[in-house]
matplotlib code that plots the C-alpha trace (Angstrom):
import matplotlib.pyplot as plt

x = [0.0, 1.7, 0.6, 0.0, -0.2, 0.7, 3.9, 4.9, 4.4, 6.8, 9.5, 12.4, 12.5, 16.1, 17.2, 20.9, 23.1, 23.8, 26.8, 29.1, 30.0, 31.5, 32.1, 33.6, 33.5, 30.7, 28.8, 27.7, 26.6, 25.0, 23.1, 20.4, 17.9, 14.6, 11.4, 9.3, 9.9, 11.3, 11.3, 14.8, 16.8, 20.6, 22.3, 25.9, 28.2, 31.8, 34.0, 34.1, 31.4, 27.6, 25.3, 23.7, 20.3, 19.3, 15.9, 16.4, 13.9, 13.1, 15.5, 18.4, 17.0, 15.8, 13.6, 13.8, 11.5, 13.0, 10.0, 6.8, 8.7, 12.1, 13.2, 16.7, 17.4, 20.1, 21.1, 23.1, 23.3, 25.2, 26.3, 26.3, 28.7, 31.5, 32.4, 35.9, 38.6, 40.7, 38.0, 35.8, 32.2, 29.6, 26.3, 22.9, 20.2, 16.7, 13.6, 10.4, 7.3, 4.1, 5.9, 8.4, 12.0, 14.1, 17.8, 20.5, 20.6, 17.0, 16.7, 20.3, 22.1, 24.5, 26.1, 27.1, 30.6, 31.7, 31.1, 27.6, 28.7, 27.1, 29.1, 31.6, 33.6, 36.5, 37.0, 40.7, 42.6, 44.7, 45.0, 47.4, 46.1, 43.8, 42.2, 41.7, 40.7, 38.6, 36.9, 34.4, 32.8, 30.6, 31.0, 34.8, 35.9, 37.9, 37.6, 36.1, 38.5, 35.8, 35.3, 39.1, 39.3, 36.6, 38.4, 41.6, 39.6, 37.8, 41.1, 41.7, 38.1, 39.1, 42.1, 41.1, 44.5, 44.7, 41.5, 42.0, 40.8, 38.8, 37.9, 38.4, 36.6, 38.3, 36.0, 33.9, 32.1, 29.5, 29.7, 26.6, 27.8, 28.9, 26.3, 26.1, 23.0, 22.1, 22.6, 20.3, 17.6, 18.0, 17.7, 14.4, 13.0, 13.9, 12.3, 9.1, 9.4, 10.0, 7.8, 10.6, 9.5, 8.8, 9.7, 9.0, 11.8, 12.5, 14.7, 14.6, 12.7, 10.8, 8.3, 9.0, 10.7, 7.9, 8.5, 12.3, 12.0, 9.6, 9.4, 11.6, 14.4, 17.0, 19.4, 22.9, 21.5, 21.0, 22.7, 19.6, 17.5, 18.6, 16.3, 17.7, 18.2, 21.3, 21.6, 22.0, 25.1, 27.5, 25.9, 25.9, 29.6, 30.7, 28.2, 27.7, 30.2, 33.0, 33.5, 34.8, 38.6, 40.4, 43.8, 43.1, 39.7, 36.9, 34.2, 31.1, 27.9, 25.4, 23.8, 24.1, 21.9, 19.3, 16.6, 16.8, 15.1, 17.8, 20.5, 18.7, 18.4, 22.0, 23.3, 21.0, 22.3, 26.0, 25.9, 23.7, 22.7, 19.2, 17.8, 18.9, 16.5, 13.7, 14.7, 14.9, 17.4, 16.0, 17.5, 15.4, 15.1, 18.5, 20.4, 23.0, 25.9, 24.3, 22.8, 26.3, 27.5, 24.6, 25.3, 29.0, 28.2, 25.6, 28.2, 30.5, 27.6, 26.6, 30.1, 29.9, 26.6, 28.1, 30.7, 28.1, 27.6, 31.3, 31.2, 28.2, 30.0, 33.0, 30.8, 29.0, 32.3, 34.5, 33.7, 33.7, 34.3, 33.6, 34.3, 33.2, 35.1, 33.7, 32.0, 29.9, 28.2, 29.3, 32.6, 34.8, 32.5, 33.5, 36.6, 36.7, 34.7, 33.3, 32.1, 30.3, 28.7, 27.4, 26.3, 24.6, 23.1, 20.7, 17.7, 18.2, 21.9, 21.5, 18.8, 21.0, 24.0, 21.8, 20.1, 23.5, 24.7, 21.6, 22.2, 25.7, 24.4, 21.9, 24.0, 27.5, 28.1, 25.8, 27.6, 30.9, 29.7, 26.0, 26.0, 27.6, 25.0, 21.9, 20.5, 20.6, 19.4, 16.4, 15.5, 15.6, 13.8, 10.9, 10.3, 10.7, 8.2, 5.7, 6.1, 5.5, 2.4, 1.1, 1.0, 4.7, 5.7, 8.4, 7.4, 9.5, 9.8, 10.6, 12.9, 15.0, 15.1, 16.6, 19.0, 20.3, 21.0, 22.6, 24.9, 26.1, 26.6, 30.1, 31.0, 31.6, 35.2, 35.6, 38.2, 38.5, 40.5, 42.9, 46.5, 47.4, 44.3, 42.5, 41.9, 39.6, 39.5, 36.7, 38.5, 35.3, 33.0, 35.4, 37.5, 40.1, 38.6, 40.7, 39.0, 41.2, 41.1, 37.7, 38.4, 41.4, 41.3, 40.3, 42.5, 41.2, 40.8, 40.5, 42.6, 40.1, 39.7, 43.5, 43.9, 41.4, 43.4, 46.6, 44.9, 43.8, 47.4, 49.0, 49.9, 49.9, 53.1, 51.7, 48.6, 46.9, 45.5, 42.8, 42.9, 40.8, 43.3, 47.0, 48.8, 51.9, 51.2, 53.1, 54.9, 54.7, 50.9, 50.5, 52.7, 50.4, 47.3, 48.9, 49.6, 45.9, 44.9, 47.1, 45.5, 42.1, 41.0, 41.2, 38.0, 39.7, 42.3, 40.8, 43.2, 42.9, 45.7, 47.1, 49.8, 47.6, 46.6, 49.5, 47.8, 46.6, 49.8, 51.9, 49.8, 49.8, 53.6, 54.0, 51.9, 54.2, 57.2, 55.9, 58.0, 55.0, 53.6, 53.9, 56.8, 55.0, 52.3, 50.8, 48.6, 46.1, 44.6, 42.8, 41.3, 43.9, 43.1, 46.6, 48.6, 51.9, 53.8, 56.3, 58.7, 59.0, 61.3, 62.0, 65.4, 68.0, 65.9, 67.5, 64.6, 61.8, 58.6, 58.6, 55.8, 54.4, 52.1, 50.2, 47.7, 45.3, 43.1, 40.8, 38.7, 37.1, 38.8, 42.2, 44.2, 44.7, 47.7, 49.8, 49.3, 50.2, 53.4, 54.5, 53.8, 55.6, 58.7, 58.7, 58.3, 61.3, 63.4, 62.3, 62.1, 64.9, 66.6, 69.4, 67.0, 67.1, 63.4, 62.7, 63.7, 60.8, 58.2, 56.5, 57.8, 61.5, 62.2, 61.0, 63.0, 60.5, 61.6, 59.2, 58.8, 59.0, 56.1, 57.5, 55.4, 56.2, 58.5, 62.0, 61.8, 58.0, 56.6, 52.9, 50.9, 47.8, 44.9, 41.8, 42.2, 42.4, 45.3, 46.4, 48.7, 50.2, 51.5, 54.1, 53.8, 55.0, 52.4, 54.8, 53.9, 55.5, 54.2, 52.3, 50.4, 47.9, 45.4, 45.1, 41.6, 43.3, 44.2, 47.7, 49.4, 51.6, 54.1, 55.8, 59.1, 60.9, 63.6, 67.2, 69.6, 71.1, 67.5, 66.6]
y = [0.0, 3.1, 6.2, 9.3, 12.8, 16.4, 15.8, 13.1, 15.4, 17.9, 15.3, 15.4, 12.2, 11.4, 11.5, 10.3, 9.2, 8.1, 6.3, 4.6, 1.1, -1.8, -0.7, -2.6, -2.2, -4.8, -4.1, -1.1, -1.3, 1.9, 2.7, 5.4, 6.3, 7.8, 9.0, 6.6, 3.8, 5.5, 4.6, 5.4, 5.8, 5.7, 7.9, 7.1, 9.3, 8.1, 10.7, 10.4, 7.9, 7.9, 8.4, 5.2, 5.2, 2.3, 2.0, 0.3, -2.5, -4.5, -7.1, -4.6, -2.3, -3.8, -1.4, -2.1, -0.1, 0.9, 3.3, 4.5, 7.3, 5.8, 3.3, 2.0, 1.5, -1.2, -1.0, -3.9, -3.4, -5.8, -4.2, -6.2, -3.7, -3.0, 0.6, 2.0, 2.1, 5.1, 7.4, 10.0, 8.7, 11.3, 10.1, 11.2, 9.4, 10.5, 10.1, 9.5, 11.4, 12.8, 15.8, 13.7, 13.0, 14.9, 14.6, 15.2, 18.9, 19.2, 16.9, 17.0, 20.2, 19.9, 16.9, 19.1, 20.4, 24.2, 24.4, 22.9, 19.6, 16.3, 13.6, 11.5, 8.4, 6.5, 2.7, 2.4, -0.1, -1.0, -0.1, 2.7, 5.0, 4.5, 6.8, 5.2, 6.2, 5.3, 6.7, 9.5, 10.8, 13.8, 15.5, 15.4, 19.0, 18.9, 18.8, 16.1, 14.0, 13.3, 17.0, 17.4, 14.6, 16.2, 19.5, 17.6, 15.7, 18.8, 20.3, 17.2, 16.5, 16.6, 14.3, 10.7, 9.4, 11.4, 9.7, 7.1, 3.6, 3.2, 5.0, 2.6, 3.2, 0.9, 1.0, 3.2, 4.9, 5.7, 5.7, 3.8, 3.7, 7.4, 9.8, 13.5, 14.8, 17.1, 14.3, 12.0, 14.8, 15.0, 11.2, 11.2, 14.2, 12.4, 9.1, 10.9, 12.8, 9.6, 7.3, 4.9, 1.5, 0.8, -2.2, -3.7, -3.9, -6.7, -6.5, -2.7, -0.3, 1.1, -1.1, -0.1, 2.3, 4.8, 5.5, 5.6, 8.1, 10.3, 11.3, 8.4, 9.3, 9.1, 11.7, 11.2, 8.5, 5.4, 3.0, 3.5, 1.7, -1.6, -2.8, -2.1, -5.7, -7.5, -9.6, -6.3, -5.1, -7.1, -6.1, -2.4, -2.6, -4.5, -3.0, 0.6, 1.3, -0.7, 1.9, 4.5, 4.5, 6.9, 5.8, 6.3, 8.1, 9.8, 8.2, 7.0, 5.2, 7.5, 8.1, 4.6, 3.9, 1.2, 0.8, -0.1, 3.3, 5.2, 3.3, 4.1, 7.8, 8.0, 6.8, 9.2, 12.1, 11.3, 10.7, 13.5, 17.2, 16.6, 14.9, 17.8, 20.0, 17.9, 18.2, 20.9, 20.5, 21.9, 21.1, 18.7, 19.2, 18.6, 19.4, 22.2, 20.0, 18.2, 21.5, 23.0, 19.7, 19.8, 23.4, 22.6, 19.6, 21.4, 24.0, 21.1, 19.2, 22.4, 22.6, 18.9, 19.5, 22.4, 20.0, 17.3, 18.5, 18.1, 14.5, 13.6, 14.8, 12.6, 9.5, 10.2, 10.3, 7.6, 3.9, 3.1, -0.1, -0.3, -2.7, -2.5, -2.0, -1.9, 1.5, 0.7, -1.7, -1.0, -0.3, -3.3, -5.5, -9.2, -8.1, -11.2, -14.4, -13.0, -9.8, -12.0, -14.2, -11.1, -9.1, -11.9, -13.4, -10.5, -9.8, -6.0, -5.8, -8.6, -6.5, -3.4, -5.2, -6.9, -3.7, -2.1, -5.0, -5.0, -1.3, -2.2, -4.8, -2.4, 0.8, -0.5, -4.3, -5.0, -2.7, -4.6, -8.0, -8.2, -11.9, -13.0, -11.1, -12.1, -14.5, -12.1, -9.3, -11.2, -12.3, -8.8, -7.4, -9.7, -8.6, -4.9, -5.3, -6.8, -3.8, -1.4, -3.3, -3.3, -0.9, 0.1, -2.2, -4.9, -8.3, -8.6, -12.3, -12.7, -9.7, -11.2, -14.6, -13.0, -10.9, -14.0, -15.6, -12.4, -12.4, -15.9, -15.0, -15.6, -13.8, -10.1, -10.2, -9.7, -9.6, -7.2, -8.6, -6.3, -5.3, -5.7, -7.5, -6.1, -8.4, -6.9, -8.7, -9.1, -8.8, -8.7, -11.7, -14.7, -14.4, -16.7, -16.9, -17.5, -20.6, -20.9, -17.2, -15.9, -12.4, -11.9, -10.4, -12.8, -13.1, -10.8, -13.8, -17.5, -20.2, -21.1, -17.4, -16.9, -20.0, -18.6, -15.3, -17.2, -18.9, -15.5, -14.4, -17.3, -17.0, -13.2, -11.2, -8.4, -7.8, -4.9, -6.0, -4.0, -4.7, -2.4, -2.6, -2.2, -5.6, -3.8, -1.1, 1.1, -1.3, 0.7, 1.1, -2.6, -3.2, -0.9, -2.9, -6.1, -4.8, -3.9, -7.3, -9.0, -6.8, -8.1, -4.7, -5.1, -3.0, 0.1, 0.4, -1.2, -4.0, -5.6, -5.7, -8.5, -9.3, -9.5, -13.2, -15.7, -18.1, -15.4, -13.5, -16.7, -17.8, -14.2, -14.0, -17.4, -16.4, -13.5, -15.8, -18.5, -19.1, -19.1, -15.7, -12.8, -10.4, -7.3, -6.7, -3.4, -3.3, -0.4, 0.2, 2.7, 2.4, 4.1, 7.8, 8.7, 8.0, 6.4, 4.3, 1.4, -0.4, -3.9, -6.8, -10.3, -10.5, -12.8, -13.2, -11.7, -12.7, -12.6, -10.5, -6.8, -5.3, -1.9, -1.0, 2.2, 3.6, 6.5, 7.5, 9.2, 10.8, 12.9, 11.9, 12.3, 11.2, 13.4, 15.5, 15.6, 11.9, 10.9, 13.0, 11.1, 7.7, 8.7, 9.8, 6.9, 4.4, 5.9, 5.7, 2.3, 0.5, 2.1, -0.3, -1.1, -1.6, -5.2, -4.8, -5.5, -9.1, -9.5, -8.8, -11.3, -9.2, -9.7, -11.5, -8.5, -5.3, -2.5, 1.0, 3.9, 6.7, 10.3, 12.5, 15.7, 18.1, 16.6, 17.9, 16.4, 12.7, 12.5, 9.5, 9.5, 12.1, 13.4, 15.1, 14.4, 13.6, 10.8, 8.7, 8.7, 6.0, 5.7, 2.3, 1.5, -1.3, -3.9, -3.0, -1.2, 2.2, 4.9, 7.8, 7.9, 10.9, 12.1, 14.7, 16.6, 18.2, 21.5, 21.9, 20.6, 17.3, 15.3, 13.0, 10.0, 9.7, 6.4, 5.9, 6.6, 3.7, 4.4, 4.3, 1.1]
z = [0.0, -1.2, 0.7, -1.4, 0.1, -0.6, 1.2, -1.3, -4.3, -2.7, -2.3, -4.8, -7.0, -6.2, -2.6, -3.0, -5.8, -8.3, -6.8, -9.3, -7.9, -9.7, -13.3, -16.2, -20.0, -20.2, -17.1, -15.0, -11.4, -9.9, -6.7, -6.3, -3.6, -4.6, -3.0, -5.2, -7.7, -10.7, -14.4, -15.6, -18.8, -18.7, -21.3, -22.1, -24.3, -24.7, -26.1, -29.9, -30.1, -30.6, -27.6, -26.2, -24.4, -22.3, -20.6, -17.2, -16.9, -13.8, -14.8, -14.5, -11.8, -8.6, -6.6, -2.9, -0.5, 2.8, 3.6, 1.9, 0.4, 0.1, -2.6, -3.3, -7.0, -7.5, -11.1, -12.6, -16.4, -18.7, -22.0, -25.2, -26.8, -24.4, -23.5, -24.3, -21.7, -20.7, -22.3, -20.7, -20.7, -19.9, -18.6, -17.6, -15.6, -16.8, -14.7, -16.5, -15.2, -16.6, -18.0, -20.0, -18.9, -16.4, -16.3, -13.7, -14.6, -13.4, -10.4, -9.2, -10.2, -7.4, -9.4, -12.3, -12.4, -12.3, -16.1, -15.8, -17.4, -16.6, -14.6, -16.6, -15.6, -17.0, -17.2, -16.4, -18.5, -15.5, -11.9, -12.4, -9.7, -6.6, -4.1, -0.7, 2.8, 5.8, 8.9, 7.8, 11.0, 10.3, 13.6, 13.6, 13.5, 10.4, 6.6, 4.5, 2.5, -0.1, -0.7, -1.0, -3.5, -5.6, -5.7, -6.8, -9.5, -10.7, -11.8, -14.0, -15.2, -18.9, -18.5, -18.5, -17.8, -14.5, -13.1, -10.4, -11.4, -8.2, -5.0, -2.2, 1.0, 3.5, 6.5, 8.9, 6.0, 8.6, 12.5, 13.6, 17.1, 17.5, 16.2, 17.0, 18.7, 15.7, 13.3, 15.3, 15.4, 11.6, 11.3, 13.2, 11.1, 7.9, 9.2, 9.6, 6.3, 4.3, 6.4, 6.8, 8.2, 11.8, 13.9, 17.2, 19.7, 22.2, 25.2, 25.5, 27.7, 24.7, 22.9, 19.3, 16.9, 16.9, 20.6, 20.0, 17.2, 19.2, 22.8, 24.0, 21.7, 24.5, 23.1, 24.6, 26.8, 24.7, 27.1, 29.3, 26.7, 28.3, 31.0, 34.5, 35.5, 36.5, 33.3, 31.4, 33.2, 31.1, 27.9, 28.9, 29.7, 26.5, 24.0, 25.3, 28.0, 26.3, 23.6, 26.0, 25.5, 27.6, 26.0, 22.3, 21.8, 23.5, 21.3, 23.1, 22.1, 23.9, 20.5, 19.0, 16.1, 16.9, 14.3, 10.7, 9.8, 11.7, 9.7, 6.4, 7.3, 8.4, 5.0, 3.1, 5.2, 4.9, 1.1, -0.2, 0.5, -0.7, 2.4, 4.5, 2.6, 4.0, 7.7, 10.4, 13.2, 16.4, 19.8, 22.0, 25.7, 27.2, 30.3, 30.3, 29.6, 26.6, 25.3, 25.0, 23.3, 20.9, 19.9, 19.4, 17.3, 15.3, 14.0, 12.9, 11.2, 9.3, 7.9, 7.0, 5.1, 3.2, 1.7, 0.8, -2.8, -3.5, -1.9, -4.0, -7.2, -6.4, -5.8, -9.1, -11.0, -9.6, -9.4, -5.7, -3.7, 0.0, 2.9, 6.5, 9.6, 13.1, 13.3, 10.2, 12.6, 16.2, 17.9, 18.7, 16.5, 17.2, 19.1, 21.3, 21.8, 25.0, 23.2, 20.6, 23.2, 25.1, 22.1, 20.2, 23.3, 23.9, 21.5, 21.7, 20.9, 18.3, 16.6, 16.6, 15.1, 12.5, 11.4, 10.8, 8.8, 6.7, 6.1, 5.0, 2.6, 0.9, 0.9, 0.6, 0.2, -2.8, -5.1, -4.6, -5.9, -6.7, -7.6, -4.4, -2.3, -4.2, -1.5, 1.5, -0.7, -2.0, 1.6, 3.0, -0.1, 0.4, 4.0, 3.1, 0.2, 2.7, 5.0, 2.1, 0.9, 4.4, 7.2, 7.2, 10.1, 9.8, 11.0, 14.2, 14.3, 10.6, 10.7, 13.5, 11.7, 8.5, 10.5, 12.3, 8.9, 7.7, 10.8, 9.8, 6.2, 4.7, 1.6, 2.2, 0.9, -2.9, -5.7, -8.7, -11.7, -13.4, -13.4, -10.6, -9.2, -6.1, -3.1, -0.5, 2.8, 5.4, 8.8, 10.8, 10.4, 10.0, 13.0, 14.6, 18.1, 21.1, 22.6, 25.7, 26.5, 25.1, 26.6, 24.4, 20.9, 18.1, 15.0, 12.3, 9.9, 10.7, 9.2, 6.4, 5.4, 5.4, 3.2, 0.7, 0.8, 0.0, -3.0, -4.3, -4.3, -6.1, -9.7, -9.7, -10.1, -8.0, -5.9, -4.2, -0.9, 1.0, 4.7, 6.8, 9.7, 8.8, 8.6, 9.8, 12.2, 14.7, 17.0, 20.1, 19.9, 19.2, 22.4, 24.4, 23.1, 24.2, 27.7, 28.1, 26.8, 29.3, 32.0, 30.8, 29.3, 25.5, 25.1, 26.4, 23.6, 20.5, 21.1, 17.7, 15.1, 12.8, 15.3, 18.4, 17.8, 17.5, 15.1, 12.7, 12.8, 12.1, 9.1, 7.7, 7.9, 6.4, 3.4, 2.6, 3.1, 0.7, -2.3, -4.7, -3.7, -6.1, -6.3, -5.1, -2.5, -1.7, 1.4, 1.6, 5.1, 7.2, 10.7, 12.9, 12.3, 11.1, 7.8, 7.2, 4.6, 5.2, 2.8, 3.9, 2.8, 4.2, 5.8, 4.3, 1.1, -2.1, -4.3, -1.8, -2.3, -1.7, 0.4, 1.1, 3.9, 3.0, 5.5, 5.0, 7.9, 8.4, 5.6, 8.3, 11.6, 13.3, 16.3, 19.3, 18.2, 21.4, 22.0, 18.5, 18.7, 21.8, 20.4, 17.2, 19.1, 21.6, 18.7, 16.9, 20.0, 21.2, 17.9, 15.9, 13.5, 15.9, 18.9, 20.4, 21.2, 17.5, 18.1, 20.6, 18.0, 15.6, 12.7, 13.5, 10.2, 8.3, 7.6, 7.9, 6.8, 7.3, 4.9, 6.1, 5.1, 3.4, 5.4, 8.7, 11.5, 11.7, 12.2, 12.2, 10.4, 11.3, 9.5, 11.4, 9.6, 7.7, 4.0, 1.6, 0.2, -3.5, -4.8, -8.3, -9.5, -12.0, -14.6, -12.1, -9.5, -7.3, -5.7, -7.9, -5.7, -2.4, -1.4, 1.2, -0.1, 3.2, 3.7, 4.5, 0.9, 0.3, -0.7, 1.6, -0.1, 1.2, -0.8, -0.9, 1.8, 0.8, 0.4, 3.8, 5.4, 3.5]

ax = plt.figure().add_subplot(projection="3d")
ax.plot(x, y, z, "-o")
ax.set_aspect("equal")
plt.show()
């Protein structure tokens, strides 16, 4: 049952998008969110070639309702005649209505460039250049790396060879667990405006989403949603309280997203300026302390919203791949076996995690590999269609059942063929659990997943690996994480890294030492809220593989400046090349040489500041140039180490 009202007629046809996702000469995958089911025509104009027009039928455009006035359009279009590579391809997406066809210039003028030109993309013939970054938190008081990347791209919009082959978003594209008060108010306003679907809630002090989105919103107080009984204390500590990390970050979960509608609204509000025109952000009733915080966050959010047109233009021009990290779902997601037992053992927290993961499927994961995610997508689509045809309520029992199956799903990782190939890892859902010590951090991938990873590397001369967490991080910080783990407090410091679990670390290092692995590995990572680059070789191996760890973080986030300065200095002193402490690490058989960022102070190796990474590759798949496009408007280069340093 579709609800028609004067409000609906005032809604714009397109709410967010288009986002270019997995593109190839013979296949285009795009994502769009609209206020109603749209009839669409895709118009493609490769430079120097005739224009092509393709009407998007139901076979190639799946329409998924997430509210009475919110429909996702998942476009998967095979092309009988392949598109050219390394050529600018302008495109338009025309909406059919009673007045004819309306193109992007009409329904999405913010997507046009400074000259008023339509978006255009390039299908790169090889992976010669990549943009990559993670951690985009709207209320971090800093610039947006996506807006910075768009400004960089705009200066090169007529040069197809300058375009990155992909934009890789390597985790924490949204912060489901850490939402600013003004953002949550906007989320609830958008839920009402679009009539996003409601759901019953089990195990909480509120009965359903309508109460949570209304008078019982619990702004800055969502941990109190758990019933005040003794059985909730462990959950409150691990799921809500456990994210308070006095050592590394002040993030907290007092405004954790809960319902599926909140997750949907969040994605729309971080990807497009259009939904903000449908909302008004007015401060709710708060105490003095939270009122001051709300006002402070509102100013930051307003600056974030001002940059959204640029971010939307970037996502409409570069094919984009995305993989989750913890904040896309909840902080410390699957950190330890104890965490999993606690979080999945309670119906309320299990629902929260499931809703966020379903949001990831619909808004991020599907576009990476549509075939692989067909089954969970179809199951969710059926339940959402029932809610749209009925009274707008999700069936609680059926919803929990499909979320439980989704939480057990394996297949989020994916590969992109090309030169060199891309291998994108799921480091969250296939973990190597510590059975003897369930309170200790799990390995980021279990033995079976690591074996599959090794098979993906074989027979390739070079490979680009996307690992949300750095495989080779800052040794001192990893040691601090280990000390907190030994003290039984891993949740206080995000004590998860590739070296934290003996089994996973051993298998990973053996993969790189294997004689049949390729000559060059480049590992692209994020997660840590600072950026760095390492050149890595295996000691006592003349012909062994060469590795590079390149970390870019965050797109809109940063590490506390003073604390990072101290960590950087202490790490240089304690783990200098001559230091005997290196022989007590799992990486002692590797020679790791940091690159010094050219804008850094003397000896500084960790770059702190919002932005996005840009890596150029040579014909052998080796990094030719490593840069960080700092959101403050300048480039930071990581030049190769000198022979003496290496």
